[in-house]
Structure formats: C-alpha cells, structure tokens
C-alpha positions in Angstrom: 45.3 -106.7 -18.4 42.2 -108.3 -16.5 40.2 -110.7 -17.9 36.4 -110.3 -17.5 34.7 -113.9 -16.6 30.8 -113.9 -17.6 29.5 -116.6 -15.1 27.4 -116.9 -11.9 27.7 -114.7 -8.8 26.0 -116.1 -5.6 25.0 -114.0 -4.3 25.4 -111.1 -6.9 27.1 -108.0 -6.2 23.6 -106.3 -6.3 22.5 -108.5 -3.3 25.4 -108.2 -1.3 25.1 -104.3 -2.2 21.6 -104.4 -1.1 22.2 -105.7 2.6 25.6 -103.5 3.0 24.6 -99.7 1.5 21.9 -99.1 4.4 25.0 -99.3 7.0 26.7 -96.5 5.4 26.4 -92.9 6.8 26.5 -91.7 3.0 23.2 -94.0 2.2 20.5 -91.2 1.4 17.1 -93.3 2.3 17.9 -94.9 5.9 15.8 -97.8 7.3 14.5 -98.7 3.6 16.0 -101.4 1.6 17.2 -100.4 -1.7 16.0 -101.1 -5.1 19.7 -101.0 -6.9 20.2 -101.3 -10.6 23.8 -100.9 -12.0 24.0 -98.0 -13.9 27.8 -97.6 -15.1 31.4 -97.7 -13.4 34.7 -99.0 -14.7 37.7 -101.1 -13.8 41.2 -100.9 -12.8 43.9 -103.5 -13.5 46.0 -104.8 -10.4 49.4 -105.0 -11.4 50.0 -108.1 -9.7 47.2 -109.8 -11.3 45.7 -110.9 -8.0 43.0 -108.6 -7.0 39.8 -107.2 -9.0 39.4 -103.4 -8.9 35.9 -102.2 -9.7 34.3 -98.6 -9.4 30.6 -99.5 -9.7 27.9 -96.7 -9.9 24.6 -98.2 -8.5 21.3 -95.9 -8.6 18.3 -96.6 -5.9 14.7 -96.3 -6.8 13.8 -96.0 -3.4 15.6 -92.7 -2.9 14.5 -90.4 -5.6 14.7 -86.7 -5.6 11.9 -85.8 -8.3 12.2 -88.3 -11.3 15.8 -89.0 -10.7 16.9 -91.9 -8.3 19.9 -91.5 -5.9 23.4 -92.7 -7.6 26.3 -93.8 -5.4 29.9 -94.2 -6.4 30.9 -98.1 -4.8 34.6 -98.9 -5.3 34.8 -102.6 -4.3 37.9 -105.1 -4.3 37.4 -108.7 -5.1 39.9 -111.2 -3.6 41.0 -114.6 -3.0 41.4 -114.6 0.4 40.4 -112.1 3.5 42.5 -109.1 3.4 44.3 -108.7 6.8 43.1 -106.3 9.4 39.9 -105.0 7.0 37.0 -107.3 8.6 35.2 -103.8 9.3 35.5 -103.4 5.3 34.2 -106.1 4.0 31.2 -106.2 2.1 30.7 -110.0 2.0 31.8 -113.2 0.3 30.4 -114.8 -2.8 30.8 -117.9 -4.7 32.3 -117.1 -8.3 31.6 -119.9 -11.0 35.2 -119.8 -12.2 37.2 -118.4 -9.3 35.5 -119.9 -6.6 35.2 -118.3 -3.2 35.7 -114.2 -3.4 35.7 -111.8 -0.4 34.6 -108.4 -1.6 35.6 -105.4 0.4 34.8 -101.8 0.4 37.9 -100.6 -1.8 38.8 -97.6 -0.2 40.2 -99.9 2.8 42.2 -101.8 0.1 45.5 -100.5 -0.3 45.9 -102.2 -3.8 42.6 -100.0 -5.1 43.9 -96.6 -3.7 47.2 -97.2 -5.2 45.7 -97.9 -8.4 43.2 -95.0 -8.0 46.3 -92.5 -7.6 48.0 -93.9 -10.8 44.8 -93.5 -12.8 44.5 -89.9 -11.3 48.8 -89.2 -12.3 48.0 -90.9 -15.8 49.7 -94.0 -14.9 47.1 -96.2 -15.2 44.1 -96.8 -17.8 40.3 -97.1 -16.9 39.0 -99.9 -18.4 35.5 -101.0 -19.2 33.5 -102.5 -17.0 32.3 -105.8 -18.5 34.7 -106.2 -21.4 38.5 -107.5 -21.2 41.3 -105.5 -22.6 39.2 -102.5 -23.5 39.6 -98.6 -22.0 37.1 -96.6 -20.9 37.1 -93.4 -23.0 34.6 -91.7 -20.9 36.6 -91.8 -17.6 38.2 -88.3 -17.3 41.3 -87.9 -15.2 43.7 -85.0 -14.5 46.7 -84.2 -12.4 48.5 -80.8 -12.1 51.3 -81.7 -9.7 55.0 -82.6 -10.6 55.8 -86.2 -11.1 54.1 -88.8 -8.7 51.9 -87.9 -5.8 54.2 -87.9 -2.9 51.8 -88.8 -0.6 51.5 -92.6 1.0 48.0 -93.3 2.3 49.1 -96.3 3.7 48.5 -96.4 7.7 46.4 -93.1 6.9 42.8 -92.4 8.3 39.7 -93.5 6.2 36.5 -91.7 7.2 32.9 -91.7 6.0 30.4 -88.7 6.1 27.0 -88.0 4.8 28.1 -87.5 1.3 31.4 -89.4 0.8 34.8 -91.1 2.2 38.0 -89.5 3.0 41.3 -90.9 3.0 43.9 -88.9 4.7 47.4 -89.8 4.4 50.1 -89.4 7.6 51.4 -86.2 5.8 47.8 -84.4 5.4 47.4 -85.3 1.7 43.5 -86.1 1.0 41.8 -88.4 -1.1 38.2 -88.0 -1.2 35.4 -90.2 -3.3 31.9 -88.7 -3.7 29.8 -91.7 -2.7 26.5 -89.7 -3.3 27.1 -88.6 -7.1 25.6 -85.4 -8.0 25.0 -84.9 -11.9 27.1 -81.8 -13.3 24.0 -80.0 -15.3 26.3 -79.2 -18.4 27.8 -82.6 -18.1 31.3 -81.2 -17.2 32.3 -81.9 -13.4 34.2 -79.3 -11.9 36.6 -80.4 -8.9 37.2 -78.6 -6.0 39.4 -75.5 -5.2 42.8 -76.7 -4.5 42.4 -79.9 -5.7 45.8 -81.4 -7.3 44.0 -84.3 -9.3 40.7 -85.7 -9.9 38.7 -88.2 -12.0 35.0 -88.1 -13.2 32.8 -90.7 -14.9 29.6 -91.5 -16.0 26.6 -93.7 -15.7 23.0 -94.4 -17.5 20.3 -92.0 -16.0 16.8 -93.1 -15.5 15.6 -91.1 -18.4 18.0 -93.0 -20.3 20.6 -89.8 -20.7 24.3 -90.4 -19.8 25.2 -88.3 -16.4 28.5 -87.4 -15.4 30.1 -85.8 -11.9 33.2 -85.6 -10.3 34.2 -89.3 -8.6 37.1 -88.7 -6.7 39.3 -85.5 -6.0 42.9 -85.5 -4.6 44.8 -82.6 -2.1 48.5 -83.2 -1.9 49.9 -82.6 1.6 50.6 -78.7 2.0 53.8 -77.7 0.8 54.2 -80.6 -1.6 
C-alpha cells in the first residue's frame, strides 16, 4: 500500500491546478482564474510502488450554477522523474518535503494510472482513501460486466479532451471515458451510459455540506469483444 506523507508541497496541488485548469477545454469558466477547493477523491496503488496515483475532485467557486460550484475530476500522477514523451501532459513540478522534486501529470496520459483504473473497474484493485495510508475507500463504486480482464490495451491509443471530459481510445476501438465535469446524480445513484461494460462512481463534498455522487469513468469494450 502507498504511504501518505503529511508534509509540505511547494507549490501546492491546488496552486498547480489553478494555473492548469483554465487551459483545459472542459473547464467551464473561460478566462477566469479558478477559486479551487479540494472536495474529495481517492487513490490507487502502483504495484511497482513508484508512481503516486490520485483521482482528485475540486470545486470551483468562480463557476457556480445556482448555489452549486462546478466540480471537476482531476486524475493526477506523481513521479520522481519525467515521463517519456509526455511533455504536453505535464501539469507542473513541485517540491515534496519527503520525496523531493515530483513531476505532476494529467493521469489520463500516464499508462500506470490507466492500467490501475482498468484494474479497479475489473475488481483487481481497491480504491484507497485520499489522505490515509492502508485504508480502503468504501464510497468508490465499480462494476464490470465483461468476462475476465478487459481485452483492450490502451497503450498507444489516442487521448482526446472535449467540453465534458476525456476519452481514451484503444487501437482496437475500445473507449475509456473520464467525466471531468461532474454531474451529481439527483438520487445519489449514478447511471452508466448505455452499452458500458464497466464504470466507476465516486463522491465529494458539496458546498451545502452534503455528499454528492456521480459517474467518474465508463468503459466501452471493442466491438465484438
């Protein structure tokens, strides 16, 4: 299990995201600097113990619809050295009080995060609490209706951002979609899209103090698989 270090970060994660988030096509308040709050999320363990994997939910008070600030899903990876051929996915660098310099990436472009997200969907990995070591996060839901492991390999696939999220397309046509703009389920029970073979749901703190739930990711396997 990954060990959570409670230490200093310079700059902080939210400071990095304040600069990076407005550059994304799915950011809802173009031209306005975000006012971000960390509202939830979870972690996954890297089997090799080298890469930090976090699915963070942030809310942005500058982009409120009614009384509810916009909520964004931001998958991040933390590495001790640059990821090859991933300059465009770099969110920034930070100095970690224990681990030293860390390179922070948009996790949708990091093969370690993608592999562990698929493992979570399949039930081979357990979501971990965001700020506690060796503590499962029981609020994260997952389901996979396929037989055996996902037959698709997303390595070498295409990653595309749009106004709602990020889609990873494998060479065989399978897709893994991450919902960046989170839409709370009215009854607290997110519904996966038609035809999805797997999905992940999660929760975060709303501005009114209640817990919101939404679909975080959905998997469509390749035709005929």
